[in-house]
N, C-alpha and C positions, 0 to 999 in steps of 0.2 A: 380713340379708345382701342380700336382693333389693331392699330399699329403697335400700341403698347402691349397688347395681348400677344401679338406675334413675336415681339422682342422677348417677352417673358418665356414663351414656349421654346425659343431658341436657347434661352439661358435660365431654366426654371430654378436653379440654385441661387440666383441673384436676389437677395432679400430686399434690396432697395426697390427693384422693379416690382417684386411681389407686393410690397407694402403700397406702392403707388397705384398698382392695379386694383387692389381691394378698395382703396379709398374712392377711386373714380367709379368703380363698379357700383358701390353703394350709393354714391351721390347722383349718378346718372340714371339709376333705375334699370340698368341693363344686365341685371344679375342672370336672368334666364338665358339671354343670348351668350354671355360669357360661359355659363355652365355647359351650353350646347357645344361651343367650340372646344372646351376642355375635354368633353366626352369623345368628340371626334378624334382629338389627339390621342386619347387613351386607347382607342380602337387600334391605333398604329403602334403605340407603346404602352401596353396594358400594365406594365410593372414600373412605370416612371413614378417613383415615390414623390418627387417634388411636385409634379402636376397633381397627383392625388391629394397632397397636403394643401395645394392651392385651392383645389375644389372643396376640401373640408373647410378652409378658412372662409370661402364665399358662403357656404351653408351657414356658418356661424354669423356672418355679417347679415344674412337674411333672417336670422333668428330661428333657423331650423336646427334645433339642438339634436334631434334624433339622427338626422342624416349626417350632421357634423360628427357625432361620436362614431357612427358606423363607418364613415369614410376614413376617419382618423385611425381607427383600429385596423382597417385594411392597410393603410400606409405603414403603420407600426409593424404589422405582420410581414409585409414585403421587405421592409428595411431590416428586420431581424433575420429573415431568411437570407437576404443578400450578405449580411454581416457574417452569418454562419458559413455560407458557401465560400466566403473569402478566407475563412480559417481552416477549411477542410484541406488536409494534406500539407499544411504548412508546418514549419519548424517552430513549435510552441512549447515552452516549459513554464511551469509555475515557479515564481520566485519567492513569494511570501503571502501570508494572510495576516491581517492585524485586526484585533478586536479591541474596542474601546467602550467603556461605560455600559456593558451589558449586565443582565441579571445573573446568568449562570457562569459566565467566564469573566475572569479579571482582565484588566488591560494588559495585553501582551502582543508580541509580533513573532510569528513562527516562520522561519526561513527554511526553504526546501533546497535539497541538493538535486543536481540535474539528472542523476541516475536512480538513486534509492533514498527514500526517507521513510523511517519506521517510527510510528507512534505507539508507545507502550503506556500502560496505566492499569490501575486496579479496576475491578468491576464496579460499575456505577459512577465512574469518574467522568463519563461523557465522551469516550473515544469516538463512538459511532455518531454521536450528536455533532461533534466537531467536524468529523469527516463529511457529514451530510451538509453542513454549512459551506465547507470548501467546494463541494461539487455543485451545490445550488448556485454559488457565486459564479463558477465557471460556466454553468449552463444558463445564466441570467434568468433563473426561475424566481419570479416575483412572489408567488404564493408560499414557497418553502422558506425563502429568506425572510419574509414578513414575520413568520412565527418567532424569530429570534429577537424581535424588538417589542414583544408584548409587555415586558416589564423592564425595559431598559431605562437608563438615565437620560437626561435631556440632551447629552452629547453622544448618545449611543450610535455606533457606526461599525461597519465591517469594510475593510479595504483589502482588495486583492490585486497583487502585481504579477504580471506575466512578462515573459520575454518572447516576442514574436519576430522571428527572422532578425534577431539582433536589436530590435527596438523595444524599449521598456514601456509598457502600457499598464494602466490601472483602472479598476472599476470600484466605485464606492457605493455602499448601500447604507441608508439611514432609515429612520422610521417612515419618513414621507417621500424620500427621493431615492431612485435607483439610477445612478449615472453609469449607464452601460457603455463604456468607452470602446471596448473592442468586440462586443457581441458574443454570442454563444460559441463556446469552444468544444470541439468533439472530445468527449471523455468516455472511457469505459470504466464504469463503477460497478464492481462485483460485491454484492452484499454478503453478509455472513450466513444467510439462509440458503445454503447450497445443498440441496438433497434431491433425490428422485424417489418415486414410489417404487419400493422394492418388491411390491406384490405383483407388479406387471412384468411380463417377459418380452414386451415389444414396445415400440414407440410410434406415435402417430403425429400427424402435422399439428403443430401448436397453434393457439390463437395468435393473431397478428399484433395484438396490443403490446406495445413496448418491446417488440422484438427486432426493430430496425436499428442495428448496432451503429450505423453511421450517424444518425440523428438522435436516437433514443438509447444510447449505450449506458446512460445513467438512470433510466426510467425506474428500474426496480428499487435501487437504493433510495432515490428521492421520494418514491411513493411507498417505501417500506413494504415491498411485496416480496413473496418468496421467489426464488430463482429457478424453480422447477421448470417453468415454461421455457426459459432461455436454454437451460440444459437440454430439454427435450428437443428444442429446435436444432441445437448443435448435433445431437444424435441422429435426428431425422435427416439433417443435411449430410451427415456421414453416409447414411444409407443411400441417398440419391447420388452422391459422388461415387460410391462403389458400383452402382448400377451402370454408370457411364464407362467404367474401365474394367469391371469384373475382377479387379485385384486391389491390393492395398499399397500401390506404388505412389499414390498422390501424396504431396508434401505433408499434408495435415496428419495423415496416418503415421508416417515416419516420424514426424515431430513428436507426437504424443507418445509413441512407443519408446523413442530414444530418451525423452525427458523422464518418463517413469522409470526407465532402467537406471538412469543417473541417480535418481532419488533413492530408489529402493535397493539397487544392486541385484534385483531379481527380474527375471524376464516377464514382460507383458507383451502380448501379441494379439492383434485382431485375428480371429480364427475364421469367421464367416459372417456374412450378412445375407439374410434371406428376406425377400419381399413377400408379404402375405396381405393380399388385398391392398389397402392403402396404409399399411403399417410395415415396420421393419423389425426383424428379430436380429439382434447383434450378439454374437457369442465371442468371448475372449478367453485367452489362456493366461493365467497368472500363476505365481508360485504356489505349488501344492496341487494344482489341477491342470498341469501341462497336457496330460493325456485325456482329460475329460473337461473340455471347455464349458464354461457356464455363460448364462445370459449376462449382459453387461450390468444389469441391475443388481446382480448378486456379487459383484466385486465389492471390495471393502469401501467404506464410506470415504476413507482418505484417498484411495485410488480414484474414486469418482470425482472428488473435489479437485484433485490435481488435473485430471482429464478435462474437467469443465473449464478450469482456469486457463490452461494452455490452449485448448481448442478455441475458446471464445476470444482470447487475446488475438490469436491468429486470424479469426474471422473479422474482428474489429479492424485490425491493420489492413486486411484485404479490402474492407469496405471504404476506408479512407484513402487508400493508395491502390486503386484498381490497376490491373494490367502490369503488375510488378512480378508476377510468377513466383518463383521460389525465393525471390528477393524480398518477399513480404516480411520476413522475420527481421530484416535490417531497417525497416521503416520506423519513423518517429511517431510517437503518440504518448498520451497521458493515460495511465492505467491506475485506478484506485481500487484497492482490495481491503475490505473490512474483515478483520479476524482471519488473516491469512493462515494462521496456525490451526484453525478449527478442523477437527477430525484427523490431524496428522500425528503420526508417531514422533516422539522426541527426536529421533535421528533424522527424520524428514524435515522437522522444523529447523534444524541446524543447516540443512542443505538447500531449502526451497528458494531463498533469495538469490544465492549465487547461481543456482540453476536457471532462474528466470533472467538474471543479468546476462548469463552466457547465451541463452537462447534468443533473447530480444535485446541486443546490446544498445539500441538507441531509444528504448522506451524509458520514460520517467515513471518509476513505480512509487506510489505513495500508499503505504499499508499500515494497518493497525494490527496489534497482536496482544494476547494475554501473556504469552510465554517469552521470557527474555532469551530463550535459546534461539529465537528467530534472528537475533542481532549478531549471531556468530559470524565473524568475518566482515562486519560493517566497518566502514571507514570513518574518519573524523567528521563530526557534525551530521552524520546520517541518522543518528538515533536521538529521538526526543521522548520525553516522559511527561505525561499529564499528571500534575501534582495538585493537591488541595491546599489552598491558602486562604484562611479566614472565610470559610463557607463558600468560596468561589474557586474556580479551577483555572490553572494556567499551564503553559507549555514551557518546559526547560529543555533546551538543546544541549546534549552532552558533547563536549569538545574532543573527547578521546576516541580512539578507534577500538574495535573489539576483535581484531585479528589475533587468533590464538588465545582468546580469553577463556578462562574456565567457567563452568556453570556457576560455581560459587561466586566468582567475581561479578558475573552478570546479574545474579540475584541481588548481591549486595549493592551494586551500583544503581541498578534500575529500581528495585523495590525497597532498598535500604534494609535488606534482611541479611544480617551477618551470619546466621546459621539457618540454612534452609530446612534442616530437620528440627522441628520445634520440640519434639519429644526429647531428643538428645540435648538440646539447649536447656530445657527445664530440668532434666536429670543432672546435668553438669552443674547447674546452679544449686541443686539440692545436695551436692557432694559435701558441702561444708557442714551439713547437719547429720552426717553419717554417724558420728559417735553417739549422738542423742537417740537416733533411730535404733542403733544396735542395742543400746542400753534398754530401751523400752521393749524391744523384741525379746531380749533375754529375760526381762522381768516377767513378761507375759508367758514366755515359754516354760518358765520354771514353776508356774502355778499348776496345781494338781487338776483343777477344773476351771473351765472358762464358760461364761455365758455366751449367747449368740453374738452380741455386739463386740465382746472382747475377742472372740474367735475371728470375726470379720476384720477387726483391727490388726490382729496378729498376721492374718493372711495378707493384708495390705502392706504391712511393714516388711514381711518376707519378700513380697513381690518387688517392692521398691529397692530393697537391699540387693536382690538378684540383679536388677537392671543397673544399679549403681556399680556393681562389679563389672557389668558389661561396658558401661561408660568408661570406667577406669582402664579396662583392657583396650577399648577403642582409642582412648586418649593416649595411652602408652604407644599404641601402634602408630598413631598420627605423629607423635613426637619423633618416633624412630624414622618415619617416612620423611618428615620435615628435615631432620638432621641429615639424612642421606641426600636429600635434595640440595641442602645447603653445601654439603661436602662436594657433591657433584658439580655445583656451580663454581666452587672454588677451584676444583681440579680443571674444569673447563677453562677458567681464566688463566690458570698457571700454564696449561697446555698451549693456549693461544700465545701467551708471552714467550714460552720456550720456542714456539715455531717462528715468532718474529725475530727472536735473538739468533736462532739458527740461520734464518734467511740473511740476517745482517752479517753473520760470520762467514757464510758462503760467499757473500759479496766481497768481504775483505780478503778472502783467499785468492780471489781473482785479481786483487790489487796488491802487487808485491811491495814489501816495505811497510805494510800497515801493522801497528802493534797488536799483540794477541791478547788484549785484555778480556775479550769475550771468551776466548778459549780458557783462560785461567778461571774466569768466574763460573763458566758452565761445566768445567771439568771435562772438556772434550779431548779425545785422542784422535789424531789424524793417521789414517792408514794411507795406502796407495790410492784408494778409490774414494770412499765417503767418510766423513767424520762420524765417530761413534760417541754416543752419550754415555758417560760413566758416572752419572749421578748416584 
């Protein structure tokens, strides 16, 4: 019996040995002795999951359900932690997530790009809800993922695929089973609730709950908690870092200042940090108050949002890749940002993704936004749209790029809005009714006396006719602009063709005996030096 036990302890992952041991333990009545030996082994290897599971199985064989469950939970906890540790600092990217037979989402597969993936959609379509499902799957969160199966069909499931160091792995969740193949993946998930209490002029040490970026970088988004505590921890950490050096030379200060300048084109500078008891007062200089720095809480909400995003991404990468110094920004990681455009000026919305790409070149960004302006500069397949289909919602990945795209194109393609100015569109439609409106206005205007309702109607007609004149003026200006643009494009094509023909002609000049057909066709005159165009 004990020889079998010794063999099992040398090879606890051997299922055949384990099964034989449990059978003999139960039949021989030596359960207590075996448990004692297993406990001694665990004093030497307290985190040997296989031995702990063997101990749990023996408890079950003895009929001790309470100790069985408690021991099994400990084994699951240790195994999950070991799986997480094996993922920290590794090259992991999300490949896809697939939903099948759920209540809110239709059946679809959403594939991600290795650098940037943007999800757009109208309010109420479930962008944040979808993002939360993705993060919960990456974090192997049973409680959050369970909520997606409350009203699912019999085949309801969510499947997540990742790439880990070149190996494709998948995890599947159904109503009853969570097959966690690769374990918890480090993820930084920044929710949309990014604000600070602007009535304060200093920051204090935050509570520890959910502030460990290495293991709990998604805690706030998964638990739908405001992000103020995490931002406060970032600011408090900046204060502590300043105390160590007494200047702003640390990489994180330079990073924040440089990125804000890239976005805004305006200076942003940390002016001073003062320690007061167990708090810090941070003052910054921004556009308009270069000579009179203000507390950081008084900076614009957009500035604070960008500061938080950049600073916390830096801290997250530093926590998963320690001892990399200034190379932190080049480390790999998965960063999810909900409503990245929140509080940002439209010009910032157009620049934010490229700025993040440039600053953190090896991070996989998965973001949601309301504004199509965010996708400016996105490459093929990087933009996805959440659309409604038969009372449920699904993701459509757009195959085209948005490099150089106009705002009109982005609104039309993403939200299927052909004219972003609804008032202009309505008035343009009304133009066909202009003769009738003019006739009615003239008839009312010729009356000697109008009652109140007639006067209101005349005022309304005159107002519409005024704006119809404006629409016609704008339409005429647009036609003129479009005509000029068309003409410019034609001239550009002709210019390119002439340049190509000229290059060919110059080539022929260097080859004696070639016919001069191009010369005749272009009407070129040759002097002693260069050909002259005589078109």
